N, CA, C and O atoms as a GROMACS GRO file, in nm:
protein
  472
    1MET      N    1  -0.728   1.473   3.660
    1MET     CA    2  -0.627   1.349   3.678
    1MET      C    3  -0.635   1.305   3.527
    1MET      O    4  -0.737   1.312   3.458
    2LYS      N    5  -0.496   1.254   3.480
    2LYS     CA    6  -0.490   1.211   3.358
    2LYS      C    7  -0.489   1.049   3.362
    2LYS      O    8  -0.451   0.995   3.465
    3ILE      N    9  -0.525   0.980   3.266
    3ILE     CA   10  -0.539   0.843   3.273
    3ILE      C   11  -0.412   0.782   3.170
    3ILE      O   12  -0.390   0.829   3.059
    4TRP      N   13  -0.347   0.688   3.220
    4TRP     CA   14  -0.242   0.616   3.135
    4TRP      C   15  -0.261   0.471   3.157
    4TRP      O   16  -0.293   0.422   3.265
    5THR      N   17  -0.237   0.398   3.032
    5THR     CA   18  -0.243   0.249   3.034
    5THR      C   19  -0.092   0.215   3.043
    5THR      O   20  -0.001   0.267   2.978
    6VAL      N   21  -0.083   0.117   3.138
    6VAL     CA   22   0.053   0.060   3.152
    6VAL      C   23   0.068  -0.075   3.071
    6VAL      O   24  -0.014  -0.167   3.073
    7HIS      N   25   0.182  -0.073   3.001
    7HIS     CA   26   0.225  -0.174   2.920
    7HIS      C   27   0.366  -0.227   2.968
    7HIS      O   28   0.458  -0.150   2.993
    8HIS      N   29   0.375  -0.367   2.979
    8HIS     CA   30   0.484  -0.420   3.052
    8HIS      C   31   0.540  -0.543   2.960
    8HIS      O   32   0.461  -0.618   2.904
    9ARG      N   33   0.668  -0.558   2.949
    9ARG     CA   34   0.738  -0.675   2.891
    9ARG      C   35   0.864  -0.702   2.984
    9ARG      O   36   0.949  -0.616   3.006
   10PRO      N   37   0.867  -0.823   3.032
   10PRO     CA   38   0.979  -0.857   3.096
   10PRO      C   39   1.118  -0.832   3.052
   10PRO      O   40   1.151  -0.895   2.952
   11GLY      N   41   1.204  -0.755   3.102
   11GLY     CA   42   1.341  -0.724   3.051
   11GLY      C   43   1.332  -0.575   2.968
   11GLY      O   44   1.433  -0.527   2.916
   12ALA      N   45   1.204  -0.511   2.964
   12ALA     CA   46   1.225  -0.382   2.904
   12ALA      C   47   1.146  -0.285   3.011
   12ALA      O   48   1.080  -0.315   3.110
   13PRO      N   49   1.176  -0.171   2.958
   13PRO     CA   50   1.114  -0.061   3.061
   13PRO      C   51   0.964  -0.049   3.032
   13PRO      O   52   0.904  -0.076   2.928
   14VAL      N   53   0.916  -0.003   3.150
   14VAL     CA   54   0.755   0.006   3.162
   14VAL      C   55   0.721   0.125   3.068
   14VAL      O   56   0.788   0.228   3.064
   15VAL      N   57   0.608   0.100   2.991
   15VAL     CA   58   0.552   0.200   2.893
   15VAL      C   59   0.436   0.245   2.949
   15VAL      O   60   0.356   0.164   2.995
   16LEU      N   61   0.409   0.393   2.954
   16LEU     CA   62   0.282   0.437   2.987
   16LEU      C   63   0.235   0.511   2.866
   16LEU      O   64   0.307   0.599   2.818
   17VAL      N   65   0.104   0.477   2.807
   17VAL     CA   66   0.043   0.545   2.716
   17VAL      C   67  -0.084   0.621   2.774
   17VAL      O   68  -0.171   0.574   2.846
   18ARG      N   69  -0.073   0.741   2.727
   18ARG     CA   70  -0.181   0.846   2.782
   18ARG      C   71  -0.326   0.809   2.703
   18ARG      O   72  -0.329   0.780   2.584
   19GLU      N   73  -0.434   0.812   2.779
   19GLU     CA   74  -0.558   0.782   2.720
   19GLU      C   75  -0.626   0.930   2.700
   19GLU      O   76  -0.707   0.983   2.777
   20ALA      N   77  -0.576   0.978   2.587
   20ALA     CA   78  -0.642   1.107   2.532
   20ALA      C   79  -0.608   1.120   2.390
   20ALA      O   80  -0.551   1.030   2.327
   21PHE      N   81  -0.650   1.249   2.333
   21PHE     CA   82  -0.611   1.302   2.224
   21PHE      C   83  -0.472   1.342   2.213
   21PHE      O   84  -0.418   1.407   2.302
   22SER      N   85  -0.407   1.302   2.100
   22SER     CA   86  -0.256   1.334   2.099
   22SER      C   87  -0.227   1.441   2.000
   22SER      O   88  -0.234   1.423   1.879
   23TRP      N   89  -0.192   1.564   2.062
   23TRP     CA   90  -0.163   1.668   1.960
   23TRP      C   91  -0.039   1.627   1.879
   23TRP      O   92  -0.030   1.654   1.759
   24ALA      N   93   0.056   1.562   1.944
   24ALA     CA   94   0.167   1.547   1.868
   24ALA      C   95   0.145   1.449   1.752
   24ALA      O   96   0.192   1.473   1.640
   25ALA      N   97   0.066   1.327   1.780
   25ALA     CA   98   0.040   1.249   1.673
   25ALA      C   99  -0.049   1.330   1.566
   25ALA      O  100  -0.024   1.313   1.447
   26ALA      N  101  -0.146   1.412   1.603
   26ALA     CA  102  -0.228   1.490   1.497
   26ALA      C  103  -0.133   1.577   1.413
   26ALA      O  104  -0.140   1.583   1.290
   27VAL      N  105  -0.041   1.647   1.490
   27VAL     CA  106   0.049   1.728   1.403
   27VAL      C  107   0.150   1.672   1.315
   27VAL      O  108   0.177   1.718   1.204
   28PHE      N  109   0.207   1.569   1.370
   28PHE     CA  110   0.328   1.490   1.292
   28PHE      C  111   0.292   1.364   1.223
   28PHE      O  112   0.372   1.313   1.144
   29GLY      N  113   0.154   1.300   1.254
   29GLY     CA  114   0.128   1.179   1.194
   29GLY      C  115   0.218   1.072   1.192
   29GLY      O  116   0.260   1.025   1.298
   30PRO      N  117   0.260   1.017   1.058
   30PRO     CA  118   0.355   0.903   1.065
   30PRO      C  119   0.485   0.947   1.128
   30PRO      O  120   0.552   0.863   1.188
   31LEU      N  121   0.515   1.045   1.121
   31LEU     CA  122   0.645   1.079   1.172
   31LEU      C  123   0.654   1.045   1.321
   31LEU      O  124   0.745   0.982   1.373
   32TRP      N  125   0.551   1.095   1.379
   32TRP     CA  126   0.518   1.062   1.524
   32TRP      C  127   0.547   0.912   1.563
   32TRP      O  128   0.610   0.875   1.662
   33LEU      N  129   0.484   0.830   1.460
   33LEU     CA  130   0.500   0.674   1.477
   33LEU      C  131   0.640   0.643   1.459
   33LEU      O  132   0.698   0.570   1.539
   34LEU      N  133   0.709   0.701   1.342
   34LEU     CA  134   0.857   0.673   1.341
   34LEU      C  135   0.921   0.711   1.468
   34LEU      O  136   1.000   0.631   1.518
   35GLY      N  137   0.898   0.820   1.523
   35GLY     CA  138   0.980   0.880   1.663
   35GLY      C  139   0.948   0.772   1.759
   35GLY      O  140   1.041   0.731   1.828
   36LYS      N  141   0.842   0.724   1.773
   36LYS     CA  142   0.802   0.604   1.889
   36LYS      C  143   0.880   0.476   1.853
   36LYS      O  144   0.886   0.387   1.937
   37GLY      N  145   0.931   0.463   1.748
   37GLY     CA  146   1.014   0.326   1.702
   37GLY      C  147   0.909   0.230   1.634
   37GLY      O  148   0.942   0.112   1.628
   38ALA      N  149   0.805   0.259   1.589
   38ALA     CA  150   0.716   0.174   1.521
   38ALA      C  151   0.735   0.188   1.369
   38ALA      O  152   0.646   0.225   1.293
   39LEU      N  153   0.860   0.156   1.332
   39LEU     CA  154   0.908   0.184   1.207
   39LEU      C  155   0.835   0.110   1.078
   39LEU      O  156   0.823   0.172   0.972
   40PRO      N  157   0.791  -0.014   1.090
   40PRO     CA  158   0.701  -0.060   0.980
   40PRO      C  159   0.572   0.020   0.962
   40PRO      O  160   0.534   0.055   0.850
   41TRP      N  161   0.507   0.047   1.075
   41TRP     CA  162   0.390   0.116   1.062
   41TRP      C  163   0.387   0.258   1.030
   41TRP      O  164   0.290   0.308   0.974
   42GLY      N  165   0.505   0.334   1.068
   42GLY     CA  166   0.533   0.462   1.036
   42GLY      C  167   0.566   0.483   0.890
   42GLY      O  168   0.521   0.580   0.828
   43VAL      N  169   0.653   0.381   0.829
   43VAL     CA  170   0.694   0.383   0.696
   43VAL      C  171   0.564   0.358   0.593
   43VAL      O  172   0.546   0.423   0.490
   44ALA      N  173   0.486   0.263   0.637
   44ALA     CA  174   0.369   0.217   0.557
   44ALA      C  175   0.259   0.351   0.562
   44ALA      O  176   0.204   0.386   0.457
   45ALA      N  177   0.236   0.413   0.674
   45ALA     CA  178   0.165   0.525   0.684
   45ALA      C  179   0.220   0.657   0.589
   45ALA      O  180   0.150   0.730   0.518
   46LEU      N  181   0.361   0.662   0.609
   46LEU     CA  182   0.421   0.770   0.534
   46LEU      C  183   0.400   0.752   0.384
   46LEU      O  184   0.361   0.842   0.310
   47LEU      N  185   0.434   0.618   0.345
   47LEU     CA  186   0.420   0.606   0.186
   47LEU      C  187   0.265   0.630   0.142
   47LEU      O  188   0.234   0.684   0.035
   48ALA      N  189   0.167   0.580   0.246
   48ALA     CA  190   0.035   0.603   0.197
   48ALA      C  191   0.011   0.738   0.193
   48ALA      O  192  -0.047   0.774   0.090
   49GLU      N  193   0.037   0.819   0.268
   49GLU     CA  194   0.018   0.969   0.262
   49GLU      C  195   0.087   1.037   0.145
   49GLU      O  196   0.031   1.124   0.079
   50ALA      N  197   0.208   0.995   0.120
   50ALA     CA  198   0.276   1.033   0.004
   50ALA      C  199   0.191   0.997  -0.114
   50ALA      O  200   0.153   1.083  -0.195
   51ALA      N  201   0.158   0.859  -0.125
   51ALA     CA  202   0.077   0.831  -0.244
   51ALA      C  203  -0.038   0.917  -0.267
   51ALA      O  204  -0.057   0.968  -0.378
   52VAL      N  205  -0.123   0.938  -0.158
   52VAL     CA  206  -0.249   1.022  -0.166
   52VAL      C  207  -0.212   1.157  -0.197
   52VAL      O  208  -0.284   1.212  -0.280
   53ALA      N  209  -0.118   1.224  -0.150
   53ALA     CA  210  -0.080   1.362  -0.201
   53ALA      C  211  -0.027   1.361  -0.330
   53ALA      O  212  -0.036   1.466  -0.394
   54ARG      N  213   0.027   1.263  -0.382
   54ARG     CA  214   0.087   1.271  -0.513
   54ARG      C  215  -0.012   1.244  -0.628
   54ARG      O  216  -0.011   1.314  -0.730
   55PHE      N  217  -0.118   1.117  -0.604
   55PHE     CA  218  -0.194   1.084  -0.701
   55PHE      C  219  -0.330   1.110  -0.696
   55PHE      O  220  -0.398   1.089  -0.796
   56VAL      N  221  -0.384   1.158  -0.584
   56VAL     CA  222  -0.517   1.176  -0.572
   56VAL      C  223  -0.536   1.338  -0.602
   56VAL      O  224  -0.459   1.420  -0.550
   57PRO      N  225  -0.630   1.371  -0.678
   57PRO     CA  226  -0.665   1.512  -0.702
   57PRO      C  227  -0.691   1.586  -0.569
   57PRO      O  228  -0.775   1.543  -0.491
   58HIS      N  229  -0.622   1.692  -0.545
   58HIS     CA  230  -0.642   1.767  -0.427
   58HIS      C  231  -0.614   1.661  -0.279
   58HIS      O  232  -0.677   1.658  -0.173
   59GLY      N  233  -0.512   1.592  -0.316
   59GLY     CA  234  -0.481   1.508  -0.197
   59GLY      C  235  -0.449   1.560  -0.064
   59GLY      O  236  -0.467   1.501   0.042
   60TRP      N  237  -0.394   1.687  -0.082
   60TRP     CA  238  -0.371   1.766   0.063
   60TRP      C  239  -0.490   1.773   0.140
   60TRP      O  240  -0.484   1.777   0.262
   61LEU      N  241  -0.617   1.776   0.069
   61LEU     CA  242  -0.753   1.800   0.149
   61LEU      C  243  -0.764   1.669   0.221
   61LEU      O  244  -0.800   1.669   0.339
   62TYR      N  245  -0.734   1.552   0.156
   62TYR     CA  246  -0.734   1.418   0.218
   62TYR      C  247  -0.647   1.417   0.340
   62TYR      O  248  -0.690   1.370   0.445
   63LEU      N  249  -0.530   1.465   0.330
   63LEU     CA  250  -0.423   1.452   0.445
   63LEU      C  251  -0.471   1.543   0.549
   63LEU      O  252  -0.453   1.509   0.666
   64LEU      N  253  -0.541   1.676   0.519
   64LEU     CA  254  -0.588   1.739   0.618
   64LEU      C  255  -0.705   1.676   0.700
   64LEU      O  256  -0.733   1.709   0.815
   65ALA      N  257  -0.766   1.586   0.631
   65ALA     CA  258  -0.889   1.498   0.705
   65ALA      C  259  -0.827   1.402   0.794
   65ALA      O  260  -0.886   1.359   0.893
   66LEU      N  261  -0.698   1.362   0.759
   66LEU     CA  262  -0.633   1.264   0.859
   66LEU      C  263  -0.601   1.317   0.993
   66LEU      O  264  -0.606   1.245   1.092
   67VAL      N  265  -0.566   1.450   0.999
   67VAL     CA  266  -0.548   1.517   1.119
   67VAL      C  267  -0.588   1.467   1.244
   67VAL      O  268  -0.517   1.427   1.336
   68PRO      N  269  -0.738   1.476   1.236
   68PRO     CA  270  -0.814   1.398   1.358
   68PRO      C  271  -0.782   1.274   1.382
   68PRO      O  272  -0.769   1.230   1.495
   69PHE      N  273  -0.766   1.198   1.259
   69PHE     CA  274  -0.771   1.055   1.280
   69PHE      C  275  -0.635   1.018   1.359
   69PHE      O  276  -0.635   0.931   1.447
   70TRP      N  277  -0.525   1.086   1.324
   70TRP     CA  278  -0.399   1.067   1.409
   70TRP      C  279  -0.411   1.102   1.546
   70TRP      O  280  -0.375   1.030   1.639
   71GLY      N  281  -0.472   1.230   1.557
   71GLY     CA  282  -0.510   1.272   1.693
   71GLY      C  283  -0.578   1.182   1.802
   71GLY      O  284  -0.531   1.162   1.914
   72PHE      N  285  -0.707   1.124   1.748
   72PHE     CA  286  -0.787   1.047   1.817
   72PHE      C  287  -0.735   0.898   1.825
   72PHE      O  288  -0.757   0.833   1.927
   73TRP      N  289  -0.666   0.840   1.716
   73TRP     CA  290  -0.633   0.716   1.732
   73TRP      C  291  -0.486   0.682   1.728
   73TRP      O  292  -0.448   0.565   1.719
   74GLY      N  293  -0.397   0.795   1.734
   74GLY     CA  294  -0.252   0.764   1.739
   74GLY      C  295  -0.216   0.682   1.848
   74GLY      O  296  -0.160   0.575   1.823
   75ASN      N  297  -0.242   0.720   1.988
   75ASN     CA  298  -0.227   0.641   2.104
   75ASN      C  299  -0.271   0.496   2.086
   75ASN      O  300  -0.190   0.408   2.114
   76ASP      N  301  -0.398   0.463   2.041
   76ASP     CA  302  -0.440   0.333   2.016
   76ASP      C  303  -0.349   0.261   1.925
   76ASP      O  304  -0.306   0.151   1.961
   77ILE      N  305  -0.314   0.314   1.804
   77ILE     CA  306  -0.218   0.256   1.712
   77ILE      C  307  -0.085   0.224   1.794
   77ILE      O  308  -0.030   0.114   1.784
   78TRP      N  309  -0.033   0.334   1.882
   78TRP     CA  310   0.090   0.288   1.948
   78TRP      C  311   0.061   0.153   2.046
   78TRP      O  312   0.137   0.056   2.053
   79ARG      N  313  -0.058   0.167   2.117
   79ARG     CA  314  -0.083   0.049   2.192
   79ARG      C  315  -0.085  -0.088   2.119
   79ARG      O  316  -0.034  -0.189   2.168
   80LEU      N  317  -0.141  -0.085   2.013
   80LEU     CA  318  -0.129  -0.205   1.924
   80LEU      C  319  -0.002  -0.238   1.881
   80LEU      O  320   0.024  -0.357   1.870
   81PHE      N  321   0.087  -0.148   1.853
   81PHE     CA  322   0.224  -0.186   1.806
   81PHE      C  323   0.303  -0.240   1.930
   81PHE      O  324   0.387  -0.329   1.917
   82LEU      N  325   0.268  -0.178   2.062
   82LEU     CA  326   0.329  -0.238   2.176
   82LEU      C  327   0.271  -0.380   2.204
   82LEU      O  328   0.354  -0.463   2.241
   83SER      N  329   0.158  -0.417   2.195
   83SER     CA  330   0.096  -0.564   2.206
   83SER      C  331   0.143  -0.643   2.108
   83SER      O  332   0.164  -0.760   2.138
   84ARG      N  333   0.168  -0.605   1.990
   84ARG     CA  334   0.220  -0.695   1.872
   84ARG      C  335   0.378  -0.732   1.910
   84ARG      O  336   0.434  -0.832   1.866
   85HIS      N  337   0.440  -0.639   1.997
   85HIS     CA  338   0.570  -0.655   2.020
   85HIS      C  339   0.612  -0.691   2.159
   85HIS      O  340   0.716  -0.652   2.211
   86GLY      N  341   0.509  -0.780   2.223
   86GLY     CA  342   0.519  -0.864   2.347
   86GLY      C  343   0.498  -0.760   2.460
   86GLY      O  344   0.546  -0.798   2.567
   87PHE      N  345   0.446  -0.653   2.463
   87PHE     CA  346   0.411  -0.573   2.576
   87PHE      C  347   0.278  -0.608   2.606
   87PHE      O  348   0.191  -0.614   2.520
   88ALA      N  349   0.257  -0.634   2.748
   88ALA     CA  350   0.096  -0.680   2.777
   88ALA      C  351   0.052  -0.553   2.854
   88ALA      O  352   0.128  -0.480   2.919
   89LEU      N  353  -0.063  -0.538   2.840
   89LEU     CA  354  -0.161  -0.436   2.902
   89LEU      C  355  -0.162  -0.489   3.037
   89LEU      O  356  -0.226  -0.591   3.059
   90SER      N  357  -0.083  -0.418   3.153
   90SER     CA  358  -0.084  -0.475   3.286
   90SER      C  359  -0.160  -0.371   3.387
   90SER      O  360  -0.145  -0.379   3.509
   91GLY      N  361  -0.235  -0.281   3.329
   91GLY     CA  362  -0.324  -0.198   3.429
   91GLY      C  363  -0.323  -0.062   3.369
   91GLY      O  364  -0.271  -0.028   3.263
   92VAL      N  365  -0.388   0.008   3.453
   92VAL     CA  366  -0.437   0.146   3.439
   92VAL      C  367  -0.397   0.238   3.554
   92VAL      O  368  -0.435   0.208   3.668
   93VAL      N  369  -0.330   0.338   3.537
   93VAL     CA  370  -0.271   0.429   3.631
   93VAL      C  371  -0.330   0.585   3.608
   93VAL      O  372  -0.350   0.633   3.496
   94THR      N  373  -0.354   0.649   3.726
   94THR     CA  374  -0.394   0.785   3.708
   94THR      C  375  -0.269   0.891   3.772
   94THR      O  376  -0.187   0.852   3.855
   95GLY      N  377  -0.273   1.015   3.723
   95GLY     CA  378  -0.167   1.088   3.772
   95GLY      C  379  -0.183   1.245   3.707
   95GLY      O  380  -0.242   1.266   3.601
   96SER      N  381  -0.130   1.334   3.778
   96SER     CA  382  -0.144   1.476   3.717
   96SER      C  383  -0.043   1.483   3.600
   96SER      O  384  -0.053   1.573   3.517
   97GLY      N  385   0.047   1.396   3.593
   97GLY     CA  386   0.132   1.408   3.479
   97GLY      C  387   0.210   1.269   3.456
   97GLY      O  388   0.178   1.172   3.525
   98TYR      N  389   0.309   1.258   3.359
   98TYR     CA  390   0.374   1.129   3.342
   98TYR      C  391   0.439   1.078   3.456
   98TYR      O  392   0.421   0.961   3.488
   99GLU      N  393   0.529   1.169   3.533
   99GLU     CA  394   0.588   1.121   3.638
   99GLU      C  395   0.508   1.091   3.758
   99GLU      O  396   0.535   0.999   3.836
  100ALA      N  397   0.414   1.165   3.770
  100ALA     CA  398   0.322   1.135   3.890
  100ALA      C  399   0.254   0.990   3.865
  100ALA      O  400   0.240   0.907   3.955
  101ALA      N  401   0.212   0.972   3.732
  101ALA     CA  402   0.164   0.844   3.719
  101ALA      C  403   0.261   0.730   3.727
  101ALA      O  404   0.222   0.622   3.772
  102LEU      N  405   0.384   0.747   3.686
  102LEU     CA  406   0.487   0.637   3.705
  102LEU      C  407   0.522   0.617   3.864
  102LEU      O  408   0.544   0.506   3.911
  103VAL      N  409   0.523   0.729   3.935
  103VAL     CA  410   0.542   0.702   4.091
  103VAL      C  411   0.423   0.639   4.147
  103VAL      O  412   0.434   0.556   4.237
  104ARG      N  413   0.307   0.675   4.098
  104ARG     CA  414   0.189   0.605   4.160
  104ARG      C  415   0.195   0.461   4.118
  104ARG      O  416   0.148   0.379   4.197
  105LEU      N  417   0.249   0.415   3.998
  105LEU     CA  418   0.237   0.287   3.949
  105LEU      C  419   0.352   0.214   4.029
  105LEU      O  420   0.316   0.105   4.073
  106PHE      N  421   0.475   0.249   4.055
  106PHE     CA  422   0.575   0.193   4.126
  106PHE      C  423   0.533   0.191   4.279
  106PHE      O  424   0.581   0.100   4.347
  107ASP      N  425   0.458   0.270   4.333
  107ASP     CA  426   0.406   0.258   4.472
  107ASP      C  427   0.313   0.159   4.480
  107ASP      O  428   0.305   0.097   4.586
  108ARG      N  429   0.228   0.126   4.372
  108ARG     CA  430   0.128   0.022   4.381
  108ARG      C  431   0.195  -0.102   4.338
  108ARG      O  432   0.156  -0.207   4.388
  109GLU      N  433   0.303  -0.104   4.243
  109GLU     CA  434   0.366  -0.226   4.198
  109GLU      C  435   0.516  -0.235   4.215
  109GLU      O  436   0.590  -0.223   4.117
  110PRO      N  437   0.563  -0.256   4.338
  110PRO     CA  438   0.701  -0.231   4.360
  110PRO      C  439   0.774  -0.330   4.277
  110PRO      O  440   0.885  -0.296   4.237
  111VAL      N  441   0.730  -0.448   4.246
  111VAL     CA  442   0.803  -0.540   4.170
  111VAL      C  443   0.848  -0.473   4.032
  111VAL      O  444   0.964  -0.492   3.995
  112LEU      N  445   0.767  -0.400   3.958
  112LEU     CA  446   0.801  -0.343   3.850
  112LEU      C  447   0.917  -0.234   3.861
  112LEU      O  448   0.999  -0.218   3.771
  113LEU      N  449   0.918  -0.172   3.962
  113LEU     CA  450   1.015  -0.086   4.008
  113LEU      C  451   1.155  -0.168   4.016
  113LEU      O  452   1.258  -0.123   3.964
  114ARG      N  453   1.151  -0.277   4.077
  114ARG     CA  454   1.264  -0.356   4.108
  114ARG      C  455   1.321  -0.408   3.966
  114ARG      O  456   1.443  -0.410   3.951
  115GLU      N  457   1.240  -0.450   3.866
  115GLU     CA  458   1.251  -0.480   3.734
  115GLU      C  459   1.321  -0.363   3.666
  115GLU      O  460   1.422  -0.374   3.597
  116GLU      N  461   1.266  -0.265   3.688
  116GLU     CA  462   1.322  -0.144   3.619
  116GLU      C  463   1.467  -0.090   3.644
  116GLU      O  464   1.540  -0.029   3.566
  117LEU      N  465   1.491  -0.128   3.772
  117LEU     CA  466   1.634  -0.078   3.818
  117LEU      C  467   1.732  -0.195   3.800
  117LEU      O  468   1.852  -0.174   3.820
  118ALA      N  469   1.685  -0.323   3.761
  118ALA     CA  470   1.778  -0.418   3.742
  118ALA      C  471   1.856  -0.412   3.625
  118ALA      O  472   1.943  -0.497   3.605
   0.00000   0.00000   0.00000
C-alpha cells in the first residue's frame, strides 16, 4: 500500500501527495516544481542551480549531489507550497495507486466528492 497526504482548500480540487521518494523530482529538480505550478520556488531553485553550475568550480558535482535532495524532499517542498497557498492537510489515505487512494478518500469523505463535482 502506498501512503498519500490529502490537501484540501474550499473551491479547489483535492490534491494527494505521495509519501515516498520522488523519482520525477530527483531527475528534473526545479523543473519538476515548475511543472507543479510552484513558480516562485521553481524559478528560485533553477536560478540557484544555474549559479552553482556557472560560478562554482566543478559545480556539476554539486548539482549531482542535489539529486537525492530533490528525490527525498521534493514532495515535502510541494506540501509546503500547498500549505502556503491555503491548502490544509486534511488527512492521510492509502491505496495501491493514485486513483485507488482517491476512491478510498471519497468513500470515507463524501463531502469532498460533492465539492469536487460542484
